[in-house]
C-alpha positions as CSV (number, residue, x, y, z in Angstrom):
1,X,0.0,0.0,0.0
2,X,1.3,3.5,-0.9
3,X,2.4,5.6,2.0
4,X,0.4,8.8,2.6
5,X,3.3,11.1,1.5
6,X,4.0,9.2,-1.8
7,X,2.7,10.7,-5.0
8,X,-0.3,8.8,-6.3
9,X,0.2,7.6,-9.9
10,X,-1.8,9.9,-12.2
11,X,-5.0,8.4,-13.6
12,X,-4.8,6.7,-16.9
13,X,-6.6,8.8,-19.6
14,X,-7.1,8.8,-23.3
15,X,-6.6,12.6,-23.6
16,X,-3.1,12.5,-25.1
17,X,-3.8,9.8,-27.8
18,X,-6.0,11.6,-30.3
19,X,-9.0,9.5,-29.3
20,X,-12.3,11.3,-29.7
21,X,-14.8,11.0,-26.9
22,X,-17.6,10.6,-29.4
23,X,-15.9,8.8,-32.3
24,X,-12.9,6.9,-30.9
25,X,-10.2,6.4,-33.5
26,X,-12.3,7.9,-36.3
27,X,-11.0,11.3,-37.4
28,X,-13.7,13.9,-36.4
29,X,-15.2,16.0,-39.2
30,X,-12.6,15.3,-41.9
31,X,-12.0,18.2,-44.3
32,X,-13.5,17.8,-47.8
33,X,-11.3,20.3,-49.5
34,X,-7.6,21.3,-49.6
35,X,-6.3,24.8,-50.3
36,X,-6.9,25.7,-54.0
37,X,-3.2,25.2,-54.8
38,X,-3.8,21.4,-54.4
39,X,-6.8,21.2,-56.8
40,X,-4.8,19.2,-59.4
41,X,-4.6,16.3,-56.8
42,X,-8.2,16.5,-55.8
43,X,-9.6,16.7,-59.3
44,X,-7.9,13.5,-60.4
45,X,-8.4,11.7,-57.0
46,X,-12.2,12.2,-57.3
47,X,-12.2,10.6,-60.7
48,X,-10.1,7.5,-59.9
49,X,-12.7,4.8,-60.7
50,X,-13.7,6.3,-64.1
51,X,-10.1,7.0,-65.1
52,X,-9.0,3.5,-64.1
53,X,-12.0,2.2,-66.2
54,X,-10.9,4.2,-69.2
55,X,-7.2,3.3,-68.6
56,X,-6.3,7.0,-68.5
57,X,-5.4,7.4,-64.8
58,X,-1.6,6.9,-65.2
59,X,-1.4,9.4,-68.0
60,X,-3.4,12.0,-66.0
61,X,-1.1,11.5,-63.0
62,X,2.1,11.7,-65.2
63,X,1.0,15.2,-66.2
64,X,0.2,16.5,-62.7
65,X,2.4,19.4,-61.6
66,X,4.9,18.8,-58.8
67,X,3.3,20.6,-55.8
68,X,5.0,21.7,-52.6
69,X,3.6,20.5,-49.2
70,X,4.4,23.8,-47.5
71,X,0.7,25.0,-47.6
72,X,-0.5,21.9,-45.7
73,X,-0.4,23.2,-42.1
74,X,-3.0,21.4,-40.0
75,X,-3.5,17.8,-39.1
76,X,-6.8,17.4,-40.9
77,X,-5.3,19.0,-44.1
78,X,-2.4,16.5,-44.0
79,X,-4.9,13.6,-43.5
80,X,-7.0,14.7,-46.5
81,X,-3.8,15.1,-48.6
82,X,-2.6,11.6,-47.5
83,X,-6.0,10.1,-48.4
84,X,-6.1,11.8,-51.8
85,X,-2.5,10.8,-52.7
86,X,-3.1,7.3,-51.4
87,X,-6.1,6.8,-53.7
88,X,-4.0,8.2,-56.6
89,X,-1.2,5.8,-55.8
90,X,-3.3,2.7,-55.5
91,X,-5.1,3.5,-58.8
92,X,-1.7,4.2,-60.5
93,X,-0.1,1.0,-59.3
94,X,-3.1,-1.3,-60.1
95,X,-4.7,0.4,-63.1
96,X,-4.1,-2.6,-65.3
97,X,-4.6,-5.3,-62.7
98,X,-1.8,-7.7,-61.8
99,X,-0.4,-8.2,-65.2
100,X,0.9,-4.7,-66.1
101,X,2.1,-3.3,-62.8
102,X,4.5,-0.4,-62.5
103,X,8.0,-0.4,-61.0
104,X,8.1,3.3,-60.2
105,X,5.7,5.9,-58.8
106,X,6.4,9.2,-60.7
107,X,8.2,11.9,-58.7
108,X,5.3,14.4,-59.0
109,X,3.2,12.0,-56.9
110,X,6.0,10.2,-55.0
111,X,7.8,13.2,-53.5
112,X,4.7,15.1,-52.0
113,X,3.3,11.7,-50.9
114,X,6.5,10.9,-49.0
115,X,6.6,14.3,-47.4
116,X,3.0,14.2,-46.2
117,X,3.5,10.7,-44.9
118,X,6.6,11.8,-43.0
119,X,4.7,14.6,-41.4
120,X,1.9,12.2,-40.2
121,X,4.1,9.3,-39.3
122,X,2.2,7.1,-41.7
123,X,3.6,5.0,-44.6
124,X,3.2,6.1,-48.2
125,X,0.4,3.7,-49.0
126,X,-3.4,3.5,-48.4
127,X,-4.0,2.5,-44.8
128,X,-7.1,1.8,-42.7
129,X,-6.5,5.3,-41.1
130,X,-7.0,6.8,-44.6
131,X,-9.6,4.7,-46.3
132,X,-11.9,4.2,-43.3
133,X,-11.1,6.7,-40.4
134,X,-10.6,9.8,-42.6
135,X,-12.7,9.0,-45.7
136,X,-16.3,10.0,-44.6
137,X,-18.8,12.8,-44.4
138,X,-22.4,13.1,-43.4
139,X,-24.8,14.1,-46.1
140,X,-26.9,15.9,-43.5
141,X,-24.4,17.3,-40.9
142,X,-27.1,17.2,-38.2
143,X,-28.3,13.8,-39.2
144,X,-27.4,10.4,-37.8
145,X,-24.2,8.4,-38.2
146,X,-25.6,5.6,-40.3
147,X,-25.3,4.0,-43.8
148,X,-28.1,6.2,-45.3
149,X,-26.5,9.5,-44.1
150,X,-22.8,8.7,-44.8
151,X,-20.8,9.2,-47.9
152,X,-17.2,8.5,-48.9
153,X,-14.9,11.4,-49.8
154,X,-13.0,9.3,-52.3
155,X,-13.8,6.0,-54.0
156,X,-11.8,3.2,-55.6
157,X,-13.2,0.9,-58.3
158,X,-16.0,-1.3,-57.2
159,X,-19.2,0.9,-57.2
160,X,-21.5,0.7,-54.3
161,X,-19.6,-2.2,-52.7
162,X,-16.7,0.2,-52.1
163,X,-18.9,2.5,-50.1
164,X,-20.4,-0.5,-48.3
165,X,-17.1,-2.0,-47.4
166,X,-15.5,1.2,-46.0
167,X,-18.7,2.5,-44.3
168,X,-19.5,-0.8,-42.6
169,X,-15.9,-0.9,-41.3
170,X,-16.4,2.7,-40.0
171,X,-19.6,1.6,-38.2
172,X,-17.6,-1.2,-36.5
173,X,-15.2,1.5,-35.3
174,X,-18.1,3.6,-34.0
175,X,-19.6,0.7,-32.2
176,X,-16.3,0.3,-30.3
177,X,-16.4,3.8,-28.8
178,X,-18.1,2.9,-25.5
179,X,-15.4,0.1,-25.0
180,X,-12.6,2.6,-25.6
181,X,-14.1,5.0,-23.1
182,X,-14.1,2.3,-20.5
183,X,-10.5,1.1,-21.0
184,X,-9.2,3.8,-18.6
185,X,-11.9,3.0,-16.1
186,X,-10.7,-0.7,-16.1
187,X,-7.1,0.3,-15.7
188,X,-7.7,2.8,-12.9
189,X,-10.0,0.3,-11.1
190,X,-7.2,-2.3,-11.3
191,X,-4.7,0.1,-9.9
192,X,-6.8,1.0,-6.9
193,X,-8.3,-2.5,-6.4
194,X,-11.9,-1.6,-7.1
195,X,-13.4,-4.8,-8.4
196,X,-17.0,-3.5,-8.8
197,X,-15.9,-0.6,-11.0
198,X,-13.7,-2.9,-13.0
199,X,-16.6,-5.3,-13.5
200,X,-19.0,-2.6,-14.6
201,X,-16.5,-1.2,-17.1
202,X,-15.8,-4.7,-18.5
203,X,-19.6,-5.1,-18.9
204,X,-19.6,-2.0,-21.2
205,X,-16.6,-3.4,-23.1
206,X,-18.5,-6.7,-23.5
207,X,-21.6,-4.9,-24.9
208,X,-19.5,-2.9,-27.4
209,X,-17.8,-6.0,-28.7
210,X,-21.2,-7.5,-29.3
211,X,-22.3,-4.3,-31.1
212,X,-19.1,-4.4,-33.3
213,X,-20.0,-8.0,-34.4
214,X,-23.5,-6.8,-35.2
215,X,-22.2,-3.9,-37.2
216,X,-19.8,-6.2,-39.1
217,X,-22.8,-8.3,-40.1
218,X,-23.9,-5.4,-42.4
219,X,-21.1,-6.5,-44.8
220,X,-23.4,-9.1,-46.2
221,X,-26.0,-6.5,-46.9
222,X,-23.9,-3.8,-48.5
223,X,-20.9,-5.6,-50.1
224,X,-21.2,-8.0,-53.0
225,X,-18.6,-10.8,-52.5
226,X,-17.8,-11.2,-56.2
227,X,-17.2,-7.4,-56.5
228,X,-15.0,-7.4,-53.5
229,X,-13.0,-10.3,-54.7
230,X,-12.9,-9.6,-58.4
231,X,-12.6,-5.8,-58.5
232,X,-11.9,-4.1,-55.2
233,X,-9.3,-6.3,-53.5
234,X,-6.4,-5.5,-55.8
235,X,-6.7,-1.8,-55.1
236,X,-6.3,-2.5,-51.4
237,X,-3.2,-4.6,-52.0
238,X,0.3,-3.4,-51.3
239,X,3.8,-4.2,-52.6
240,X,5.2,-6.3,-49.8
241,X,4.7,-10.1,-49.8
242,X,2.9,-9.7,-53.1
243,X,3.9,-11.9,-56.0
244,X,2.5,-9.3,-58.4
245,X,5.2,-6.8,-57.3
246,X,7.9,-9.0,-55.8
247,X,10.5,-6.2,-55.7
248,X,8.3,-3.5,-54.2
249,X,7.9,0.0,-55.7
250,X,10.4,2.8,-56.4
251,X,9.2,6.2,-55.1
252,X,11.0,8.4,-57.7
253,X,12.8,11.3,-56.2
254,X,12.6,9.8,-52.8
255,X,14.9,6.8,-52.9
256,X,16.6,4.9,-55.8
257,X,15.8,1.4,-54.3
258,X,12.3,0.0,-54.3
259,X,10.4,0.1,-51.0
260,X,7.9,-2.5,-49.7
261,X,4.7,-1.6,-47.9
262,X,1.7,-3.8,-47.0
263,X,-1.8,-3.2,-48.3
264,X,-4.8,-2.3,-46.2
265,X,-5.8,-4.8,-43.5
266,X,-8.2,-5.0,-40.6
267,X,-5.1,-5.6,-38.5
268,X,-4.3,-1.9,-39.0
269,X,-7.3,-0.9,-36.9
270,X,-6.1,0.0,-33.4
271,X,-9.3,-1.5,-31.8
272,X,-8.4,-5.2,-31.5
273,X,-4.8,-4.3,-30.5
274,X,-6.2,-2.3,-27.6
275,X,-8.6,-5.1,-26.6
276,X,-5.8,-7.7,-26.8
277,X,-3.5,-5.6,-24.6
278,X,-6.4,-4.9,-22.1
279,X,-7.5,-8.6,-21.8
280,X,-4.0,-10.0,-21.9
281,X,-4.3,-11.8,-25.3
282,X,-0.8,-12.9,-26.5
283,X,0.0,-13.4,-30.1
284,X,3.1,-15.5,-30.8
285,X,5.4,-16.3,-33.7
286,X,4.3,-15.3,-37.3
287,X,0.9,-13.9,-36.4
288,X,2.3,-11.8,-33.6
289,X,5.0,-10.4,-35.7
290,X,2.5,-9.5,-38.5
291,X,0.2,-7.8,-36.0
292,X,3.2,-5.8,-34.6
293,X,4.2,-4.7,-38.0
294,X,0.7,-3.5,-38.7
295,X,1.1,-1.0,-35.9
296,X,3.5,0.9,-38.1
297,X,0.5,1.6,-40.4
298,X,-1.5,3.4,-37.6
299,X,-1.3,7.1,-36.6
300,X,1.5,7.4,-34.1
301,X,-0.7,8.5,-31.2
302,X,-2.9,5.4,-31.6
303,X,0.2,3.2,-31.8
304,X,1.5,4.8,-28.6
305,X,-1.8,4.1,-26.8
306,X,-1.4,0.4,-27.6
307,X,2.1,0.4,-26.4
308,X,1.2,2.2,-23.2
309,X,-1.7,-0.3,-22.6
310,X,0.8,-3.1,-22.8
311,X,2.8,-1.7,-19.8
312,X,-0.3,-1.4,-17.4
313,X,-0.8,-3.9,-14.5
314,X,-2.2,-7.1,-16.1
315,X,-5.9,-7.3,-15.8
316,X,-6.1,-11.1,-16.1
317,X,-3.8,-11.5,-13.1
318,X,-5.9,-9.0,-11.1
319,X,-9.1,-10.9,-11.9
320,X,-7.6,-14.2,-10.9
321,X,-6.4,-12.7,-7.6
322,X,-9.9,-11.4,-6.6
323,X,-12.6,-13.5,-5.1
324,X,-15.2,-11.6,-7.0
325,X,-17.5,-13.8,-9.1
326,X,-19.0,-10.8,-10.9
327,X,-15.5,-9.6,-12.0
328,X,-14.6,-13.2,-13.2
329,X,-17.8,-13.4,-15.2
330,X,-17.3,-9.9,-16.8
331,X,-13.8,-10.7,-17.8
332,X,-14.8,-14.0,-19.2
333,X,-17.6,-12.6,-21.2
334,X,-15.3,-10.0,-22.7
335,X,-12.8,-12.6,-24.0
336,X,-15.8,-14.7,-25.2
337,X,-17.2,-11.8,-27.2
338,X,-13.7,-11.0,-28.6
339,X,-13.5,-14.6,-29.7
340,X,-16.9,-14.4,-31.3
341,X,-16.0,-11.3,-33.2
342,X,-12.9,-12.9,-34.5
343,X,-14.8,-16.1,-35.5
344,X,-17.4,-13.9,-37.4
345,X,-14.5,-12.1,-39.1
346,X,-13.3,-15.5,-40.3
347,X,-16.8,-16.2,-41.6
348,X,-16.7,-12.8,-43.6
349,X,-13.3,-13.5,-45.0
350,X,-14.5,-17.0,-46.1
351,X,-17.4,-15.5,-47.9
352,X,-15.5,-12.6,-49.5
353,X,-12.1,-14.4,-50.3
354,X,-11.9,-18.1,-49.8
355,X,-15.2,-19.1,-51.6
356,X,-14.7,-16.7,-54.6
357,X,-11.0,-17.9,-54.8
358,X,-12.2,-21.6,-55.0
359,X,-14.7,-20.6,-57.7
360,X,-12.1,-18.8,-59.7
361,X,-9.7,-21.8,-59.5
362,X,-12.5,-24.1,-60.6
363,X,-13.3,-21.8,-63.6
364,X,-9.7,-21.6,-64.6
365,X,-9.5,-25.4,-64.5
366,X,-12.7,-26.0,-66.4
367,X,-12.8,-23.2,-69.0
368,X,-9.2,-22.1,-69.4
369,X,-7.4,-18.9,-68.3
370,X,-9.0,-16.5,-70.8
371,X,-12.6,-17.2,-70.0
372,X,-11.9,-17.3,-66.2
373,X,-10.3,-13.9,-66.5
374,X,-13.5,-12.6,-68.1
375,X,-15.6,-14.1,-65.3
376,X,-13.3,-12.7,-62.6
377,X,-10.8,-9.9,-62.9
378,X,-9.3,-11.0,-59.5
379,X,-5.6,-11.4,-59.3
380,X,-4.7,-15.0,-59.3
381,X,-1.5,-14.4,-57.3
382,X,-3.6,-13.1,-54.3
383,X,-6.0,-16.0,-54.1
384,X,-5.1,-17.2,-50.6
385,X,-3.7,-13.9,-49.3
386,X,-5.3,-11.0,-47.4
387,X,-4.7,-7.5,-48.8
388,X,-2.1,-6.9,-46.0
389,X,-0.1,-9.8,-47.5
390,X,-0.9,-12.5,-44.9
391,X,-1.9,-16.1,-45.6
392,X,-5.3,-15.1,-44.6
393,X,-7.3,-18.1,-43.2
394,X,-4.3,-19.6,-41.4
395,X,-3.5,-16.2,-39.8
396,X,-7.1,-15.5,-38.7
397,X,-7.6,-18.9,-37.2
398,X,-4.3,-18.7,-35.3
399,X,-5.2,-15.3,-33.9
400,X,-8.7,-16.5,-32.9
401,X,-7.2,-19.6,-31.2
402,X,-4.7,-17.5,-29.3
403,X,-7.6,-15.3,-28.1
404,X,-9.1,-18.4,-26.5
405,X,-5.9,-18.8,-24.4
406,X,-6.8,-15.6,-22.5
407,X,-9.9,-17.3,-21.0
408,X,-9.7,-18.1,-17.3
409,X,-8.5,-21.7,-16.9
410,X,-11.5,-23.0,-15.1
411,X,-13.8,-21.9,-17.9
412,X,-11.7,-22.2,-21.1
413,X,-13.0,-25.7,-21.7
414,X,-16.6,-24.5,-22.0
415,X,-15.8,-22.5,-25.2
416,X,-15.0,-24.2,-28.4
417,X,-14.1,-22.0,-31.3
418,X,-15.9,-22.7,-34.6
419,X,-13.7,-23.6,-37.5
């Protein structure tokens, strides 16, 4: 017990981590316009789907003026610039699909993209922080935060399924906000030994995890699996661990050697990293190293939050030391809900990647390469991989099974993960 004259440890708070009280990790009120000087970027970025479709995007980008980043002063300006340049880059790299990729990003795109990325502490590729957290607006500013009232700032090829994919993911982020708000409550309750407050906060985390799973179920309403697999997925893919671009990509005017960056991935969302650190979920070997690498694709403040959560007194140990049935149950329910969320994510990935991949393989076998290519524009090299470059189903099942290990020993046998 601390002596009366010792300084009490300051309360843990989310204030310094760029976490919004209302929106969590979502960027509040993203800007829709940059200063007029940057209009050449915005004009082309807003037309990416149609210019990809007409095979004209690369020529438009090649003719863009080289613009200085000196007029981008504020955080939200930099985030909008990063989003616009990211969309241009993904369209430029993948305009012709997997067969006619580029080896170099032209300097008039690469140089400002690199500078903006350095300012933000983000990599020069489309990330979850761009495509989801900073790529939204309300049609009616006073209206509700739902699918009908939300719109994307920028789109990639794939029509309405693109909006569905990014907006449903945004709603999953929003559903997590009550859990994020309660993480400091859990930590501070553990520090002072308040089992009732810890249990109540864990109940709120548990409910939010259920709400996240419910929000994720909207994927099957708003996203067409064949469109995601056949059209969208390549534009979310990166140039690391990707057979289509085995050497990476040269950022002209930045570095002479090619650089490798992973594509967008759900593992770039800070949410599950936070829950893993809170609940003491340990990811080992390949899955753990991939998840750690994905933290480099998050805004630095969010990355720091995850790091700081990892150094807090372990919640699971605290729970096991307390003779408090309510606390045990609350902790156990949280891990169970996290397990269920990961199991449902496996279900989604199966529907959107594994099943269409099997169908595409069958078509190639039955009808030959040419007709299969007409049926599905999907990149054959990515069949069993996630857009982040991981061997997707093996990775997800490993992560799900490692979540089960966080269950309290006396109850872990009650829960069997679904394959």
